[in-house]
N, C-alpha and C positions, 0 to 999 in steps of 0.2 A: 536574025535570030531573036528571038522573044525574050525579055526578062527572066522569065521562068527557065528557060535552056541555059542562058549565062548564070543565074543562080544555081540551078544543078550540076554545071561544070565548076563553078568555083568552088561548091563545098567539097565536091569528090576530089578536085585538086589539093584544095588545102586539108580534108579530112585524111586522106592517103598519106601527104605528106608528112603531117603530124605523127601517124602512126609509125610510118619507119624510122623517123627521127627518134620517137622516143623509143621504140624498140631495139633500134642500135647503141643507142646512149645505154640502155638499161643492159643490154648484152656486154657492153664493152666493160662498164663499172661494176656490174654486179657479179662477175665473175670472181672479183676479190672478196665480196662479200660471202659469196656461196662456197670458196676456200675456207674462210673460216667457221660457216656453218657445218660445212662436210669432216672440219678437223685436217685440211691439207690433203687431202684425196683429188687430186686434180682431174682425173679422168672422170670420177664422178660428181663433182662440181661443174665441170665441162658439159657432161650430158644433160644435167638437170638445167644448165643453162640454156640450151638449144632447146629442148623441150619447153620450156618457160617461155621463151621467146616465139617459138611457133604456135602456141597457145595462146600469146599474146597477141600476134597476128592475125589468127583464125577470129577470135573474140571482136578485136576491133574493127577491123575489116568489114567483118560480119554485121557490127552496129553500123560501119558508116553505110554500105549499103541499104541495111534496112531501112535507117533515118532518112535516105535521100528523097523518099516520097513525102508528097506534102498535098494537101486539100486547098491549101490557102490560095487564093486570085493572087498572082503578082502582077501588077499594072504600071508601079513606077519604081524608079531605082530605089527609093526609100525602102519600099517594101522588099524589095529584093536583097539590099543590105541586111534587114531585119530579119529577114529568114534565114540568111546565109550565118549571122552572128548567132541566131539561136542554136542553128545544125551544128556549126563547129563549136559552140559551148557546152553541148551536149556530148561532142566527143572528147573533149578535154574531161570534163567531169566523169567520162566512163575509164578514160584514161587513167585519171589520177585516183579513183576506185579502185581499178584494177592492180594499181601499182603497190598503192596503200595495202590491199589483200594480201600481196604477194610478200610484202616484206613485215607485215606483222605473222603470216605463217610461219617464213623462215626465221623470223626473230624469236619465236615461241620454240622450233625445233633447235636452236642454237641456244637459249635459256636450259632445255631440256638437259642437253647434250652435257652442258656445263655444270647442272646441277648432280648429273650421273655421275661425273669427274670429280666432285669436291662434294661428300656425301654430309649429312648432319651427324654431328656427334651421336652415339647411340644412345647415352645417359645426359640429361641436361645436370649441370654444375650444381652440387648440392650445399656449397658454403661459400663463404666471403674470405678471400683472402688478404690478408693486410699488406699493405702496401708504406713503406717508412716514410714519413711527411705526408701521407695523405689520411683526414680522418676517415674513421670506420663508422658502420653502421649505427643510427640513433646520436651520433657525435654531431654539434654543428658545424655545417656544411658539409657533412657527409650524405652518403647515400641513405635511402629509408631502410626500414626493418628486411633483413634477409628472409626469405620464406625458406623453412625448413623442412624437408620432406618428411611425410608421416611415417 
């Protein structure tokens, strides 16, 4: 077989193995995070986890297949290894970017849920409450002046 075919086979095997390994790891450890995001609703967390993994497989295996093609001539083992490392590096970058995107979106959902659970007080504090042994506003070592409401 020619070096091009070996490079293609190596890339396909490594790329698919990486996608499967990362997807299984994310599915296993991501469920705990999703349970927290969805406030302990196990059925919802499992369903979202499965959907995320399916989307992860589709996007990444599609990228592996899409990036398989090359127009570079491969005449030596060195050029085959260089091509293989470039292709596998692209797969790793896509895997990392998609994982980061998922974590950011789910963190935002979690943060919004926590904010709804702990609302901001309706009225800001209007005065300073003195604490025994602590200097008051305007005193040496104390906080600056307290803004009074208009």
